[in-house]
N, C-alpha and C positions, 0 to 999 in steps of 0.2 A: 635832033630838037634839044633845046637848051634847058639848063636849070630854070630859066625865067619862065619858061612854058608851064613847069612843074608849080612854080610858085604861084602863078596866075591861076592855075587849076585849083590849088589849095583855096586861095582867096575866093574864088567864085563858088567853092562848093562848101563853105564853112556852115550854112544853114543845113544842108544835108549832113553833114559832119555831127552837128549838134543833135539832129534827130536821131542818128545811130547811137550816139552817146546816152541820150535820155532813154532810149529803149534798154540799153544795159543798165542804167542807174535805176530803173524802175524794178529791177529784180533783187529781192533783199537777200543778198547772198552773205548772210552772217555766218562766219564759219564756225565760231565758238558756241553757238547755240544749236543743239540737235533739232530743235524745232524747225530749223531753217535748212536742214539737209537737202530736201528737194529742191530749194531754190538756188543752193549751190550748184547743184547738178544742171539746173536749168540755165544758170549763167555759163557754165562750161560749154553747154550745148549751143547756146547763142554765138558764142565765140567761135566755136567750130564751124558753124554755118557761115560766118563772116569770113573766117580765114579761107574757107573753100571758095567763096566768091572771088577772093583775090588770086586764085590759082594755086593755093597750098594744098598739098596733102596733109589733112589734118584729123586728129582723133581726140576724143577725151578718154584718158585711160584711168580705169579704176584703181582706186588705193583703199586701204582701210579706213581712211577718212573721206576726203573730197577729191573729185577728179583732177587730175593733171592734164591740161591741154598741151599737145606737142604737134607741131606743124612744120614741114619741109617744102622748101620751093625756091626757085631760082637757080641760076648757075653762074659759074665764072666769077672772078675776082676773089676777094677774101671771103671766107664762110664765117658770117657774124651770126651770134645768137642773140635774140632779143628776150629779156625775162621781165615779166610783171606778174601782178596777182590780182585776181578778179573778186576775192572775199573781201569783206568790209567788217568794220568794227561793229558792235551793237550800238544801238541808238539811245540807251538811257542816259539820263532821264527824258522821258518823251516829252513831258510837260515843258522843257526849256526849248524845244524846237518851235519855230514860227510856223511851220506847215509840216506836212507829212514827209518824213526824210527820204521815202521813196517815190515821191511825186516831184521829180526835179522841175525846176522853173528857172527861167533866165530872169534875172532881177537887176535893178539898178544898185551899184556899189559905190565906194568911196572913189575908186579909180576907173569907173567905167561898169560895163555889164559883168555879172557874175553868175555862174552856174551854181545852184544852191541844191544840195542833196548829199546824202551819205554816199560816200565813195567818189564825190565829184573831183576831188583832189588825190585822195588815197584810196585805190590806185587806179580806178577805172578811167578817169579823165586822162591821167598821165600815160596808161598804156595805149589808149586810143590814139594819143597823138603820134605814135610810131605807127599803128595800123593806118592811119589816115594819110600819112606821108608816103606809105607803100601804095595806098589806093591811088592817089594823085600821080605818083611815078608810073604805076601801071597803065593808068588811062592815057598818058602822054607817050610813053615809050613802047607800050605793048607788052612789057616784060618786067620782071622784077629786077632791081639794081644790081643785085649779086645773088651767090648762094645764101640762103637764109634759113635758119631754124627759129620758130618761136616757141617759147615755153613760158605757160602761164599757170600760176599756182593757184589752188583753192584753200590753202591753209596758212597763209602767212600771217594772217592777224590771231591765229590761235596756236602758235607755236611750232608750225610746220613738222608734225610728228612724221608724216610720210614721206618728207623731202628727201633726206639722205638714202633711205632705201631705194626711192624711185630713181635717183640720179645713179646709183651704183647699178641698178638693173638695166638703165637705158643709157649708159655711159656712151656707147658708141653712136647713138642717135643725138646726143646732146653736145658732144665734144666738138668744139670749133676753134676758129683762130682767136677770137675775142668775144666776150659777153658784154652786151649792152644792157644796163639797168636803168629804167625811168622810175625811181621812187624817192627822189630828192627834190631839192628846190634851189632857187636864186639866193644870192647872197644879199641880205638886206632889201630883199623885194625888187631890186632892179638890176643887180649885176649877175650875168651867167656864171655859172660856177660848175667845176668837176671835182667831186668828192674823192678824196684820196686816203681819208681816214675814218673809221667807223668804230663805235664802241661796241662791245659784245653786251649780252644780255643775260641775266639770270633772275628767276622768278622763284619765289618761296611762299608757301601759305602756311601759317602758323596757328594752331589751335591749342589754347591752354584751357584745361577743364579743372574746375575745383570741386565745388559740391556735386552731389550727384543728380540735383535737380536745382531749378531757380528756387530762390528762398524770399521769405518776407524781409524787407530791409530793416523793420523795426524789431522783428523777433531775433534776428541773427546777425544784423549790422553791428560791425565793431568787433564781433568774435569770430565769425566765419570769414574766411579768405575770399576776397573779391578778385576774380580772374582779370577784370579790366585793369584793375589797380596793377597787378602782376605784369600783364602785357604792356601796359602804358609805360612803366618803369624801364622795362626792356627796350622798348622802342626809343625812348629818350635817351637812353645810354649808348645808342649805336654812334653817337657823334659827341666829340668833346667840345669844349668851349671855343675852339679855334675853327671847328667845322670838319676836323679830321675824323675819319671813320675808326672806330676803336677796336673792330674784330681783330683778333691776333692773325698776323700773316697777311691781312687784307692787301698790303701795298707790295707783297711780293710780285714781281714781273712788272711793276710800273716803271717806266723809264722817264727820265726827264726829256722835256721837249728840246730838240736840237735848236741851238740858237739861230741858225738860218732860218727855220721854219717860224720861230716865235718872232723874229724881225719881220718875215712877210705877213704875219697874222696881224702885227701891230701896225703895218702899213695899210691894212684894209680899212683902218679908222673905224672899228666897229663902235656904233653908239649904244652901249649897253642901257644908258638911260631911257632911250626910246623903246629899246627891246622890251625892257621891264615895264615902261610907262604904258605901252600898248595894251598890257593885261593888267593894268590897274596896280602895279607895284612900284617900288622907288629904290629899294635898297637891296644891294647884292647879299646873298646868302653864300654858302660854301665855305671852302678854304680860304681863310684870310690873306694868305700870302700868294694867291693865284690871280692872274688876269681874268676877266670875264670870258674871253674866247678860249683860254686853257680850261676853264672849269666845264665849259659846255661841250668842247670838242675832244680834249685829251686827258682829262682827269676822271677817276671812276667815282661813282655815287652809290649811296644807299638811300632809297626813298620808300616811304610808307604810301601804298597806293590805295589802301582802304582798310577800315576798322570796322568791326561790327561786334555787338555783345549786348545782351539785356533788351530792354523794351525800346523800340525806335519808333513806334507807330504814333498816331495823333494823341493828343492829350499826355496824361501822365501815369505811370505805374512804378509804385515804389518796390521794386524787385531787386534782389542781389542776384546776379545772373550765375549759372553754373559753368558758363563757358564764354570765352572771348577769342576773336579770331582777327588777323591781319593778314594782309598781301604785302609782300615786301619785294621790290625789285632792286637790282644791282645792275649799272651800267659799267662795263669793264674795259680795260685799255691795254694795250701793250701786249705783254705776255702772261697777263693773269689767267689762271687756271679755273674755269668755271666750277669743275667738280671740288677742286681742292677749297675754294671758296664756300661752297655749299656745306661741305662738312665742317669747316671752321665756324661758319655761321651757326650751324646746328648745335655744335658743342658748345659755343659761347652762349646761345639761349638756355640750353639743358642746364648750365652751370648756375642760372640766375632762377631757375624755377623751384619754388619751395618743395620740400619732400612730401607734402600732402596734396600736391597738384600733379596733373599728368599734362605733358605737352607731346603733340604730334606734328608731323610736317607733311606737306605736299609740295613736290617740285613741279615747276611750270615752266620748262624750257631751260636750256643753257647753252649759249653760244660764245665763242671767244671774239675778241675784238679783231678787226682786219686792217691791214694797210696795203693800199694798192700802188704798185708800182706804175711809172708814167714813161717807161722806156718805148713801149710800143708806139710805132709812128701815129697811130690813130688818135693818140691824145693831143698831139700838136694840131692835127687835122680837126680834132673837135673844137680846140680853143679858136682856131680861125673861123670854123663855121659859125660858132657861137658869137664871136665878136662882129662877124658880118651881119648877124641877124639882129642883135640887140644893140649894136651901135657902141659898144664899150668892151674892154678887154675882159676876157674869161679868165677867173681865178681858179687856183688850186685851194680846195678849202678841206676842213674836217667837217664832221657831222656828229652831232651828239647823239642821233638815234642809232639804232641797230638794224642792220640789213644783213643777217647771216647767210643769205645766199652769195653774197660777194665773196665771203671766205670760202664757202664751200666749192665754188667754181675752180678755185685755187687747189684746196686740198683733194677734193674728189676727182676733178676732171684735169687738173693741171694747166688750167688756162686763166689768163688774166681777165679781169672785169673792169669796165668803165661805168662810173655812176655820174649821169647828169640828169636833172630834172628842172621842172619848171613851176613848182609849187612857190608859195609865198608864206611867210611866217604867220600871217593872219588867216590862213585858210581853215583853221579850226579843225583840222583833222582829229579823230578820236573824239572829238567834242560835238555838242549840239550845234546846228546851223552850218555844218561844213559847206564850204564853197570853193570854186576854183575860178579864178579870173579869166573872162573870155579872152583878153588879150594873151594870157599865159597859155591858153589851149590853142589859139591861133599861132602865135610865134612858136610854140613848142612843135607844132607840126612842121611849120617851115624850117625850124632848126634842124630837125632830123632829116629833112630833104636836102638841106645844104650839106650835111655831114655825108650821107649817102652818096652825093654827088663827088665828093673827094674822095671817097674810100672805093666806090665801085670801079 
């Protein structure tokens, strides 16, 4: 039986594939909120049942956090591991959603039909592209294409605290010839891409406390210290007037981009004006002497993700708050050491806090940057498979996001990882009204089938 028969099966079964995806999307598997712990377990069990229907020996393994799903099946050929995550981001602010985030719907979009729901693109829709490719292959050939391990995590959106211990405990079951990760996207919405460079991630929460309680701003204002003022000054000082980050030692381990890579990226003709224009912006920020692609793929960042303090409810309250909080994240590149940067940042903040104030910190994950080698023959096979499906050459690209598992496969299991995905920049992952283009879901399934035909 030919690949054509598998592709036809995929085309014919898209309605059923959507039904299965919608069933998974209805489960509110928000990993960072303890209120949804049972739902995360329910999503893991749903995937176990689905994998067993494909002939896998599958189980949900308990962890101190949320379950890890591991499945083994097939034989012969290369041993491939596929990784995805079934947990999703919180949906707040709910008022900005056009419909219930966990009531998926097929809607009309700018480029055709879109799947609208939390997790539609990140990462339930993406992980299901691989499972649906296997389903079609099994229906046509009667067997899976090769020896396969499926590894689905439930904590990716909450820092993966159980991931490394689990990988070490189950190393023999997870170790394979190559890991496949489907949590990335197309280049500028149309060109297939294989990600070879990922930024690391470090999260910090700062709390600055001044007075022992909230104060009347008329009685105490001007004399008592305002922790929001202190915090705001610290956050503003993280960057100088050229966009460089001012924390001492921050750029240790940051290498210059090789000229060959810079030239390749320039040839991609990235339209930064459209990229910013699509989200209502027009002026590039960041380091003044860097190109837009350098800034989002190969340069480190320091970003303020949220600030709270004082009264933020409806109406007005003239309060001088007792404390202020901020959540700060750093995207890391090259050989930057997350722990060294954490300590440097904390020391830098402490030096700026007045003597009658107190500062405390809470860390939220720390992972280094990753660079994927492309020596494995599967990479060129993937480029050919993607080109055949999408009608244009696949590019090796960087990614501004952080997918720590790619590096962990190398450091913990000694195996290479290939990152390819079918999301688009306007999928609004982590934001209200997340969507996944039906075209990307459909062609993603076909792309995996084409790649498996070349590897099996």
